[in-house]
N, C-alpha and C positions, 0 to 999 in steps of 0.2 A: 043612355043611348043604346038602342037595340042593335046587337051585332047580327050579321047574317042577312041584312037587307041592303038594297042599293039606294043611295041618295046622293044628291049633289052637294058640293061644298057651300054653295050659295044658300041652300036650304038649311044648312047646319050653322046658323048664326054667323054667316060670313067668315067662318074661321079660316077658310082658304078661298081667296078671291078667284073668280073664274077667269081664265085666260082665253082668254079668248082663242148639106150632107157631104160627108167626107168620102174620099175614095176608099173602097173596101180593100184592105190589104189581106193577103193570104194569111190565114191564121192556122196555128197548129191544132191538132186534134185535142179533144178534151181529155183531161186527166181525171182520175177517180176522186170521190169525195174525201176531204180531210177535215171537214167541220163536224161539229156535233151540236146537239140541241143545248144551248146555254143562253143565258141572258146576261146583258151587262146593265149597268146602272142606267136609268132612263131619264130623258128630259121630261120636265113636268108639263101637264096640261091642267094641273091643279083641280082635280076632282076626286072625291072619295067614292070608292066602291066598297061594299061589304060582302063579304062573302056569304097538250103540248104541240107541241109544234111538230110538223112533219119531219120525219127522218127518212132519208133515202136508203135504199138497200146497200148492204155492204159491197164495196166494189174493189177493195184492196185489202191485203193482209195487214194486221197491225204492225208487224215487223217492218214492212216497207214504208210505214209512215213515221217511224220513230226518228227523232232527231233532236238535238239540243238547241237547234236553231229554229226560231219562229218561222223562218222562211218555208219550212217543210211541214208546218203544222196548220191547224185549223184557221187561225186568223188571217194568214197571208193568202191562202188559197181556198176561199170559202166554198167555191163550187166543187172543189175536190171534196169534197164533203157532200067633234067635236068640239067640236067646240059647242058652247051653249050647253043646255041640259039634255039635249037629245043624245041618245046612245044608239049608234049604228049596230044593228044586229048582224052577226056574221054566222056562217055555217061552221059548226065545229067538226064536221065530218072529215075535213082535211087535216085535223090536228092529230098528232101522236107524240107521246112524250116518253123519253127514256132518260131519266135523271142520271147524271154521271157520278160514279163513286158513291152510290146510294148506301151501300152497307157500311162503308167507312164513315160517312156523314152521320148515320144513325148510331153507330157505336160511340161516336163522340158526343153528339147532341142528345142522345138518349139518356145521359146522366145529368142533364141540366136541373137546377133547382126549379121548383114550381113557379109559375108566373107567365110572363109574356115572352114570346119568341118572335124575333123580327127576321123576316126573309126580305133582304134588301133588293133582291133581283128575282122576283117571284116567278115570272114567266108562266109556264103551264102548271106550276104548283106541285110538281112531282115529289121533290124532297119534303115540302111542307105537309103534303097530304100524308105521306108515310110517317112523319114525326107525330102529327096530331093523332093518328090512329094508334101509334105506339104509346103516346103519353096523353092521357085524358085530362091531366092537370095543367096543360099548356094552352095558351090562347095566342093565336097567330096575328101578327101585324104584317101584312104583305105589301111590298112596294114594287111598283113597276111603272115605267114610263110608256109602255106600249099598251094602248087601250084594248086591242084585240087579245093580247095575252091575258089581261085582267078579266075579260069576259069569259075566256076559257077556264081560267083559274076558278072563277066563281062557280062555273058548272061542275068542275072537278071536286070542289069542296062543298057542294050543296048539301051532302048528307051530314056535314058537320056544322050545320046552321047554328049560329050563336057562339061559335068558338073562333071567329076570325073577323078581321077588319082589313079590307083591301083598299089601297090608296094609290091613285095615279099621281106619281111623283118621282123625282130623281133622287137617287139614294144619298146624295150629299146633303139633303135637306131633312135628315133624320130627326134632328131636334124639333123642327117645325111640325113634323108628323106626330111625334110622340107627345109634344106639348098640346097639340090640338085634340088628341085623344085622352088627355089627362093622365098620361103614363109617365112616371118618373124613372124607374129602373126596369131593366129587362133581364131575363135569365139567360138569353142566348141570341145569337145572330148567325146568318148565313149570307155570304156573297158568292154567287155563281156567275162570274164575269164572262163577258163575250157576247157573241151574236147567237141568234136562234136559227135553226134550219128553216123555220117558217118565214122569217124575214128574208133569208137568202133566196128561198124558193118562190117568193112573190115579186115578180118583175117590177111592179109599180112602186116598190119600196126603194129600188135603185141600188141595192147592195152588191149584186152579183155581176161580174163581167161575162158570165155565161149566157145571160139572157138580155134582151133589149128592153130597157126601161128608162125612165127619167133619172137624171142625176140628182138624187135626193139624199139617201143614206141617213136620214134622221131616225133615231130610235123612237122619238115622239114625232109622229108624222104631221102634227098640227102646229108646231111652232119651232122657231130657231133657224140657224144657219143651214143652208142646203149645200150639198156637194157642188152643185152648179155655181153657187156663189164663189166658192174657192177656186174651182177650175177656170172660171171666166173672169174673176175679179182680182185674184191675188197677184202680187208682183212675182217676178222671176226668183228673187231671193227668198220670198216667203214660201213659194211652192217648193223650191229645192230643199229648203230647211224641213218642211213637213215630210217630204218623201224620205229624206235621210234620217230624221229623228224618229218618226213613227213607223217607218217601213224598212229601215236598214237598207235602203235602196242605194247601191253604189253608183248607179247611173242617174242619180237624181237631177243633175244639171242638164243632161241630155233630154231627159223626159220633160222637165219643166220648160225647157226651151221649145220642144216640139208641141207641147200643150198650148203655149202662148201663140205660136205661129198658126195653129189650127183653129183658134177661136173664131166664132163661138161654138162651143160644144153643148149638145142638149141631151144626149143619151149615153147610157153605159156602154153600148156597143161602139159608139164613136170614140169614146175615151179609150176603150180597150184597144181599138185599132191603132189609134195614134201612139199609144204607149208601145205596142208591139212593134210598130214600124220604127220607133226611135231606138229600140234596143239593138246592141251589136249582134251580129248573126250568131256568134258563139253563145251569147246569153239566151237567145231565143231557142237554142237547142237544149238548154238545161232543163231538169225536171220542173214541172209546175208551169202554170201559165205566166207569160211575161208580165202581165198586168197585176199579178196578185199583190205585190208589195205596194204598188201605187194605190190600189183600192183600199187596202188595209189602212194605209197612212191617212188618206183623205177621210175615211170613215171615222177614225180616231179623232181627227181634228174637228170634224163636224160635231161630234158628240162630247168633246172634252173628256174622253174616257180616262186618260191617264191622270189628268190634273185633279180629278175629284176623288180618286181612290184614297190618297193620304188623308184628306179632310174627313171623308166618311169614316174611315177606320178609327181615327182619333175621337170622333164623336161617339162611336160605338163603345170604345174603351171607357169613356167617361160615364156612359149610361149603364154599363153592365153591373150586376150585383156581384158581390164577392163569390168566387167559385163559378161565376157565369162563364160561358164559353162562346167562342166565335170561330167559324170555319170560313176560309176563303179558298175558292177554286179559281185559278187563273189558267189562261190558255196560250199566252205568248210571253216572251222574255220581258217585254216592256211592262206589262202588268205585274208579273212576278217580282221584278226588280223593285218596284215601288212598294209592293206588299212586304217584301223581305226587309227593306230599309226601315219602313214604318214600325214594324213589329220589333225589330232589334232595338230601335231607339226606346220604345215603350218598355222593353224588357231590361233596359239598362246595359245593353251590350254594344252601344254605338261609340262611346268615347274612346279615343286612342290618344295616348300621350307618350312622349319620349320616356325611355326606361329610367332615366335619372331623375325624373320628376314624379311626385306623388300622384297616384292614380285617383281621380275624383270619385267621390262616392255617388253612385247613381241610385236614385230611388225607383226601383222597378215597380211598375203598376200592373204588369202582366207576367205570366210565366209561359215561356215557349216550351212546349212539350218535346219538340224535335227541332234541331237546327236546320235540317234539310226538308224539302218538300216531299210529300208522299205522292206516288204515281199510281195509276190504275193497276189492278191485278191482271195477271195473264188471262184469267177467265173472262174478266170484263173486256179486255182487248179483243178477245175472240168473239164475244157477243156484240160488242159495240166498238169497232175500230175507230170511230170518230172521237173516242175519248182519249186517244193516244197522247195528245199534247197537254192533257190536264195535269195540273200540279196543285196539290192540296196542302195548305198550311193552317194550323189552328193554335189557339192560345187560350189560357184561362186567366180570369181576373183574380188578382191577389188583393189582400187587405181585409179589413174588417168592416 
């Protein structure tokens, strides 16, 4: 198989089958950006590509964005921040890519054994490009479920023709991807979770409450559940659970009830207006847009973002060579909690028993280099305030 070219999965021996008005309430003024260019695991459209996204100007200081709560970070307030074999060409002039914690990622992954490196959330390929330029003995397998991001990544990596395979897939299907490419073990992996600025800044994708667009919110815009399906079809209990579980929304019942009473809703602006009107006046005066938690929660539910992290990480662990490394960058507490729990279990640090009972012997398969997550440097926060909510964790595979 020749790397560095674009071809469909159907053409590749069928290895991957082709998949085919409300009252306007007075809203508060916009708050500055708190998102940054990152990608999350993508839903599949099952097509292979072989080989960023726009970032808005800095609008607030990094210090003003710091918080241990995801409510004040990127995911909750994003604006504060094919099918068939046809490929829709898009202009790359609107793309710009600023990979988060790049120096930290390179210092970790720059020491990988030779072989295959998997970028499970490729996006604009900023991290991967830098790593391939640093290490000529690495071959990239890049996964993303956003077709537009893959096209941009192909352009960015074009000077490295022959050293990458880019695949349109969701990152919990890593085994399927690697088996299809005939790869058994990999030397390293990277997960840069979350949304991209390009997705947020494109109204037709339906992610942002700052612009009017359809209620979509799919990472893969060609398949799967839409936000509209959740907003207009889920029951009161289902809606309130999603808002509470994925958005930490303390007014989840009020908002769920208001959404149901306002049905049908068709646009992001309509949803934002309904949520804003449902919030208590005191909450509407708090920092950040009143709808930020609701939009995050619905987006996570649409794309199953939290559920697939644990599965994907365990698959990566089983595929890593001894001394292979994996880096995970998360952007809100829900993601980081799952990452931390999964890694602690794999490192043999999860079991707790009463003191009077013998402690079970855990067979650790990875080594956690640090128990706490790493955050961006002061210099990066100055250069890229949108990185303020990032938390990096990494591990090394043990064994022979």
